[in-house]
MIDREN-575485 format. One record per residue (C-alpha): residue in three letters; chain; x, y, z. Coordinates in steps of 0.02 Angstrom, whole numbers. Layout:
% residues N
   rolum   kenu     east    north       up
     ALA      A        X        Y        Z
...
% end
This chain:
% residues 457
   rolum   kenu     east    north       up
     UNK      A      689     1025     -418
     UNK      A      573     1159     -340
     UNK      A      398     1104     -306
     UNK      A      273     1222     -382
     UNK      A      122     1237     -257
     UNK      A      -43     1278     -356
     UNK      A     -130     1445     -308
     UNK      A     -291     1434     -210
     UNK      A     -452     1470     -353
     UNK      A     -318     1472     -479
     UNK      A     -415     1345     -620
     UNK      A     -303     1284     -753
     UNK      A     -384     1241     -932
     UNK      A     -367     1056     -903
     UNK      A     -487     1072     -754
     UNK      A     -643     1161     -891
     UNK      A     -600     1033    -1009
     UNK      A     -617      885     -865
     UNK      A     -767      992     -792
     UNK      A     -881      969     -976
     UNK      A     -826      794     -993
     UNK      A     -888      741     -821
     UNK      A    -1061      860     -855
     UNK      A    -1073      748    -1008
     UNK      A    -1081      595     -889
     UNK      A    -1167      651     -764
     UNK      A    -1346      594     -712
     UNK      A    -1457      763     -768
     UNK      A    -1545      752     -600
     UNK      A    -1368      779     -528
     UNK      A    -1299      927     -605
     UNK      A    -1138     1008     -560
     UNK      A    -1124     1146     -474
     UNK      A     -991     1309     -514
     UNK      A     -978     1312     -308
     UNK      A     -877     1159     -333
     UNK      A     -723     1231     -378
     UNK      A     -697     1308     -217
     UNK      A     -703     1139     -118
     UNK      A     -538     1088      -53
     UNK      A     -578      920     -111
     UNK      A     -627      947     -285
     UNK      A     -440     1076     -287
     UNK      A     -350      915     -234
     UNK      A     -432      797     -364
     UNK      A     -389      945     -501
     UNK      A     -205      947     -447
     UNK      A     -224      749     -459
     UNK      A     -273      733     -643
     UNK      A     -167      874     -695
     UNK      A       -3      766     -634
     UNK      A       89      661     -742
     UNK      A       55      498     -697
     UNK      A     -144      551     -741
     UNK      A      -87      633     -916
     UNK      A     -102      486    -1037
     UNK      A     -284      412     -963
     UNK      A     -439      500     -982
     UNK      A     -558      388     -928
     UNK      A     -453      360     -754
     UNK      A     -487      551     -754
     UNK      A     -660      541     -782
     UNK      A     -685      396     -641
     UNK      A     -599      494     -512
     UNK      A     -694      654     -546
     UNK      A     -853      569     -557
     UNK      A     -835      484     -381
     UNK      A     -778      623     -318
     UNK      A     -919      735     -343
     UNK      A    -1051      619     -300
     UNK      A     -964      622     -139
     UNK      A     -951      794     -121
     UNK      A    -1131      807     -163
     UNK      A    -1175      686      -34
     UNK      A    -1230      516     -132
     UNK      A    -1105      399      -80
     UNK      A    -1239      262      -80
     UNK      A    -1249      288     -257
     UNK      A    -1083      243     -283
     UNK      A    -1133       62     -313
     UNK      A    -1020      -42     -469
     UNK      A    -1191      -49     -577
     UNK      A    -1226      132     -552
     UNK      A    -1040      182     -624
     UNK      A    -1040       51     -735
     UNK      A    -1201      125     -801
     UNK      A    -1170      311     -795
     UNK      A     -973      329     -840
     UNK      A     -944      173     -947
     UNK      A    -1109      183    -1030
     UNK      A    -1158      -13     -991
     UNK      A    -1339      -40    -1043
     UNK      A    -1462      -34     -888
     UNK      A    -1447     -238     -885
     UNK      A    -1271     -280     -872
     UNK      A    -1202     -381     -746
     UNK      A    -1046     -330     -641
     UNK      A     -994     -512     -601
     UNK      A     -971     -532     -757
     UNK      A     -909     -378     -838
     UNK      A     -756     -319     -709
     UNK      A     -721     -149     -807
     UNK      A     -771      -33     -672
     UNK      A     -671     -160     -541
     UNK      A     -505     -145     -664
     UNK      A     -513       53     -678
     UNK      A     -546       58     -494
     UNK      A     -391      -32     -471
     UNK      A     -293       59     -576
     UNK      A     -364      236     -499
     UNK      A     -285      166     -339
     UNK      A     -124      127     -404
     UNK      A     -115      290     -483
     UNK      A     -162      367     -336
     UNK      A      -15      288     -224
     UNK      A      102      349     -377
     UNK      A       36      543     -357
     UNK      A       47      530     -155
     UNK      A      227      455     -166
     UNK      A      289      575     -294
     UNK      A      211      751     -322
     UNK      A       87      729     -211
     UNK      A      182      687      -64
     UNK      A      170      868       19
     UNK      A      -15      873        8
     UNK      A     -104      939      159
     UNK      A     -266      817      103
     UNK      A     -250      650       39
     UNK      A     -387      539      -45
     UNK      A     -396      369      -63
     UNK      A     -523      212     -114
     UNK      A     -526       85       19
     UNK      A     -549      -90      -73
     UNK      A     -725     -158      -71
     UNK      A     -784       33      -85
     UNK      A     -806      166     -224
     UNK      A     -838      292     -136
     UNK      A     -668      418     -104
     UNK      A     -603      457       73
     UNK      A     -535      623      112
     UNK      A     -424      647      251
     UNK      A     -282      757      309
     UNK      A     -115      697      277
     UNK      A        0      643      452
     UNK      A      181      632      427
     UNK      A      246      456      456
     UNK      A      335      417      583
     UNK      A      467      261      616
     UNK      A      372      132      705
     UNK      A      516       17      766
     UNK      A      496      -28      944
     UNK      A      639     -136      958
     UNK      A      800      -96     1042
     UNK      A      953     -191     1095
     UNK      A     1068     -159     1235
     UNK      A     1229      -87     1174
     UNK      A     1330     -162     1293
     UNK      A     1380     -345     1304
     UNK      A     1474     -423     1424
     UNK      A     1645     -379     1450
     UNK      A     1795     -496     1422
     UNK      A     1800     -580     1600
     UNK      A     1659     -689     1559
     UNK      A     1725     -871     1509
     UNK      A     1689     -969     1356
     UNK      A     1514    -1033     1408
     UNK      A     1470     -839     1391
     UNK      A     1548     -824     1211
     UNK      A     1380     -912     1120
     UNK      A     1264     -777     1234
     UNK      A     1387     -631     1166
     UNK      A     1371     -665     1002
     UNK      A     1176     -680      996
     UNK      A     1187     -494     1062
     UNK      A     1296     -454      902
     UNK      A     1197     -540      800
     UNK      A     1031     -450      857
     UNK      A     1100     -277      869
     UNK      A     1162     -304      677
     UNK      A      949     -368      666
     UNK      A      894     -220      731
     UNK      A      999     -109      606
     UNK      A      915     -215      472
     UNK      A      749     -167      543
     UNK      A      773       -1      585
     UNK      A      809       42      405
     UNK      A      685      -64      334
     UNK      A      561       25      433
     UNK      A      627      195      401
     UNK      A      600      181      198
     UNK      A      715       54      132
     UNK      A      718       -1      -58
     UNK      A      634     -156      -29
     UNK      A      475      -53       23
     UNK      A      478       66     -112
     UNK      A      490      -47     -236
     UNK      A      325     -122     -225
     UNK      A      188        4     -260
     UNK      A       49      -94     -291
     UNK      A      -89     -163     -160
     UNK      A      -29     -334      -48
     UNK      A      -76     -493     -133
     UNK      A     -184     -618      -53
     UNK      A     -170     -676      104
     UNK      A      -85     -530      149
     UNK      A     -211     -405       91
     UNK      A     -298     -475      250
     UNK      A     -151     -411      362
     UNK      A     -107     -270      261
     UNK      A     -275     -144      233
     UNK      A     -300       51      258
     UNK      A     -449        7      373
     UNK      A     -305      -66      527
     UNK      A     -169      -16      590
     UNK      A      -32     -181      573
     UNK      A       59     -223      735
     UNK      A      212     -355      696
     UNK      A      260     -441      841
     UNK      A      430     -525      852
     UNK      A      502     -666      945
     UNK      A      592     -640     1109
     UNK      A      764     -733     1095
     UNK      A      796     -705     1270
     UNK      A      629     -791     1340
     UNK      A      689     -956     1243
     UNK      A      853     -943     1321
     UNK      A      781     -932     1476
     UNK      A      667    -1087     1448
     UNK      A      818    -1189     1399
     UNK      A      932    -1122     1561
     UNK      A      798    -1166     1666
     UNK      A      695    -1336     1586
     UNK      A      544    -1225     1626
     UNK      A      402    -1235     1491
     UNK      A      341    -1038     1532
     UNK      A      173     -976     1486
     UNK      A       91     -807     1429
     UNK      A       32     -777     1617
     UNK      A      220     -790     1696
     UNK      A      291     -692     1534
     UNK      A      157     -556     1564
     UNK      A      203     -532     1752
     UNK      A      382     -541     1710
     UNK      A      443     -653     1836
     UNK      A      489     -802     1739
     UNK      A      619     -679     1652
     UNK      A      709     -635     1822
     UNK      A      712     -794     1893
     UNK      A      891     -801     1932
     UNK      A     1003     -925     1839
     UNK      A     1152     -932     1949
     UNK      A     1210     -858     2136
     UNK      A     1215     -682     2165
     UNK      A     1360     -603     2158
     UNK      A     1475     -502     2022
     UNK      A     1510     -670     1932
     UNK      A     1499     -698     1732
     UNK      A     1344     -811     1756
     UNK      A     1250     -685     1862
     UNK      A     1297     -541     1727
     UNK      A     1231     -653     1596
     UNK      A     1065     -677     1711
     UNK      A     1040     -492     1728
     UNK      A     1080     -459     1559
     UNK      A      967     -593     1483
     UNK      A      824     -532     1602
     UNK      A      854     -332     1539
     UNK      A      900     -341     1353
     UNK      A      791     -356     1211
     UNK      A      846     -483     1081
     UNK      A      778     -576      919
     UNK      A      847     -679      789
     UNK      A      878     -655      602
     UNK      A      743     -756      546
     UNK      A      626     -645      631
     UNK      A      697     -464      531
     UNK      A      705     -588      376
     UNK      A      536     -595      383
     UNK      A      473     -423      443
     UNK      A      586     -364      284
     UNK      A      489     -478      182
     UNK      A      318     -431      257
     UNK      A      357     -232      233
     UNK      A      408     -271       57
     UNK      A      234     -365       10
     UNK      A      128     -228       98
     UNK      A      167     -108      -28
     UNK      A      116       75        6
     UNK      A       45       12      179
     UNK      A      190       -2      237
     UNK      A      171      164      329
     UNK      A       15       96      450
     UNK      A      132      -60      491
     UNK      A      236      -69      666
     UNK      A      370     -191      746
     UNK      A      339     -224      925
     UNK      A      461     -327     1043
     UNK      A      348     -457     1136
     UNK      A      376     -396     1291
     UNK      A      303     -240     1285
     UNK      A      119     -261     1235
     UNK      A       -7     -270     1340
     UNK      A     -166     -386     1328
     UNK      A     -266     -276     1246
     UNK      A     -138     -184     1137
     UNK      A     -194     -305      998
     UNK      A     -363     -280     1010
     UNK      A     -451     -191      850
     UNK      A     -294     -186      730
     UNK      A     -221     -317      626
     UNK      A      -67     -427      710
     UNK      A       89     -538      630
     UNK      A      143     -638      751
     UNK      A      322     -728      714
     UNK      A      398     -873      815
     UNK      A      297    -1026      895
     UNK      A      259    -1018     1082
     UNK      A      442    -1063     1134
     UNK      A      483     -901     1065
     UNK      A      340     -779     1062
     UNK      A      209     -831     1200
     UNK      A       81     -730     1116
     UNK      A       56     -862      989
     UNK      A       -7     -992     1124
     UNK      A     -182     -875     1141
     UNK      A     -215     -939      967
     UNK      A     -148    -1123      988
     UNK      A     -309    -1210     1025
     UNK      A     -395    -1148      874
     UNK      A     -265    -1227      755
     UNK      A     -234    -1408      698
     UNK      A      -41    -1406      686
     UNK      A       20    -1381      874
     UNK      A      201    -1368      924
     UNK      A      243    -1481     1031
     UNK      A      403    -1502     1152
     UNK      A      469    -1656     1273
     UNK      A      594    -1582     1397
     UNK      A      626    -1420     1365
     UNK      A      792    -1395     1292
     UNK      A      829    -1586     1274
     UNK      A      710    -1647     1150
     UNK      A      648    -1622      964
     UNK      A      526    -1508      950
     UNK      A      363    -1570      825
     UNK      A      187    -1512      764
     UNK      A       57    -1632      811
     UNK      A      -72    -1641      663
     UNK      A     -235    -1672      788
     UNK      A     -330    -1731      656
     UNK      A     -211    -1827      520
     UNK      A     -302    -1834      335
     UNK      A     -268    -1970      231
     UNK      A      -88    -1984      179
     UNK      A      -39    -1852      313
     UNK      A       90    -1885      474
     UNK      A       16    -1896      656
     UNK      A      167    -1792      700
     UNK      A      314    -1694      612
     UNK      A      475    -1683      701
     UNK      A      597    -1524      629
     UNK      A      779    -1494      668
     UNK      A      869    -1547      843
     UNK      A      962    -1379      838
     UNK      A      953    -1211      753
     UNK      A     1105    -1222      618
     UNK      A     1101    -1392      572
     UNK      A     1059    -1473      427
     UNK      A      911    -1573      375
     UNK      A      724    -1531      380
     UNK      A      624    -1412      490
     UNK      A      451    -1358      485
     UNK      A      316    -1200      525
     UNK      A      147    -1157      496
     UNK      A       63    -1017      418
     UNK      A      -98     -962      503
     UNK      A     -228     -823      480
     UNK      A     -355     -813      596
     UNK      A     -474     -670      648
     UNK      A     -417     -579      793
     UNK      A     -469     -568      980
     UNK      A     -611     -455      955
     UNK      A     -654     -513      788
     UNK      A     -626     -355      681
     UNK      A     -468     -397      600
     UNK      A     -342     -523      560
     UNK      A     -189     -613      643
     UNK      A      -61     -680      541
     UNK      A       48     -814      618
     UNK      A      213     -873      564
     UNK      A      277    -1013      689
     UNK      A      424    -1117      650
     UNK      A      500    -1259      742
     UNK      A      684    -1161      722
     UNK      A      744    -1022      664
     UNK      A      758    -1094      495
     UNK      A      552    -1119      483
     UNK      A      527     -966      536
     UNK      A      612     -893      385
     UNK      A      553    -1016      283
     UNK      A      367     -956      321
     UNK      A      390     -796      266
     UNK      A      488     -851      133
     UNK      A      332     -957       66
     UNK      A      240     -806       66
     UNK      A      359     -687      -20
     UNK      A      343     -815     -192
     UNK      A      205     -784     -310
     UNK      A      199     -968     -371
     UNK      A      207    -1033     -182
     UNK      A       52     -916     -141
     UNK      A      -35     -981     -295
     UNK      A      -16    -1159     -228
     UNK      A      -79    -1097      -63
     UNK      A     -224    -1037     -169
     UNK      A     -260    -1183     -267
     UNK      A     -252    -1301      -93
     UNK      A     -377    -1212      -17
     UNK      A     -493    -1223     -157
     UNK      A     -483    -1036     -216
     UNK      A     -472     -948     -358
     UNK      A     -276     -914     -416
     UNK      A     -306     -782     -539
     UNK      A     -404     -663     -407
     UNK      A     -412     -597     -236
     UNK      A     -540     -694     -122
     UNK      A     -697     -587     -110
     UNK      A     -705     -648       78
     UNK      A     -610     -649      206
     UNK      A     -514     -835      216
     UNK      A     -444     -903      391
     UNK      A     -333    -1069      365
     UNK      A     -192    -1148      406
     UNK      A      -37    -1211      320
     UNK      A       82    -1327      355
     UNK      A      254    -1301      268
     UNK      A      416    -1401      253
     UNK      A      590    -1325      235
     UNK      A      744    -1403      192
     UNK      A      897    -1311      267
     UNK      A     1084    -1294      235
     UNK      A     1229    -1188      347
     UNK      A     1067    -1129      461
     UNK      A      958    -1057      310
     UNK      A      811    -1120      212
     UNK      A      854    -1176       26
     UNK      A      694    -1232      -31
     UNK      A      511    -1231       36
     UNK      A      370    -1343        0
     UNK      A      182    -1351       50
     UNK      A      148    -1494      150
     UNK      A      -44    -1465      204
     UNK      A     -182    -1364      226
     UNK      A     -336    -1332      322
     UNK      A     -479    -1194      316
     UNK      A     -519    -1120      482
     UNK      A     -714    -1086      526
% end
């Protein structure tokens, strides 16, 4: 279907009908000026209210026209819930917005309708309008083309058949990582998983995906975990950033299978299927804000790259060193004895009544049993954004953390355990950590259970 672009300064009959309705609702001290029809913002709003998503909702059309007119005339400070309720919804002067949610409900519906318009009929508009959460003043800005944000690449060449049998598991990891990267690339380019969600992100994802911040998802570095196991060294973020840890020789130099394996691990970028599954789940929950999300490989980051934005860190410190920046703020902390030769566990630094002091996970990924994960939401390093950390002792736990957040009932239980209302979004930022238990079969979690929670102050 050919999209017909409205000609400038040509106004429909619906425009005048909407204008007359708006004049009747405006306070007398702010009459609607005829010159407003030449404003690009007003013309955009006129096209919006004439579109199919708004045809059956006169109240939403009036609301959008009202806040737009007030904004254009510089009265953004007057756009409060109380003022809108009085002027547009004819509420008595003394009504309480805390008890009457009419304005909030209509603003939420208006946000959804705007997302619907710019996703469909208005996707080629040069100007877009948004209503940031917590605000009643519209924001107009030039539309920008959406760019694919995946920064994960997997080396296409794996080791040749000259490798002996110890190298076969690493070859399989490379093939799996290539498949995962392909799936992740499709996801970030706009798969049906993202497009199927048109609502605002549910809590706690609403604190990580918002209109004010860009969000970076940092997946785990599977090669980092391999190097730790092969060298039996614990590693650290400092070593990781200097790159010397990843370049440590695993065998004598020369053209041998072991040396080629060492070079491949040092230079390739591999992540796990669990991480890709979590990215897919999170992008689906981000809804229309998914175009503000990018995925990054941890080796590509610097110390300042996550300042002043939101972040999601996937994996524990043994696979994603960036998570170690926040370990000191958590009650449940990963513990590992002999690297590669002991069972990892979460240590409960301050056990409450009925809790265990230590929660051990699987010996190896791919086995049957129970694994544990933590979900933590904290302020970022610059205290102007949020960091969500999903840490599994093994890959099954990491995947289970993403599955937990994707389930409506699990999120409701998390709210209840934290003492929050289960029927509404929290009005303030809430920082917390939660311990999750997953039962695994054939390398995948088939159930998740909330074990314990803590508020982070």
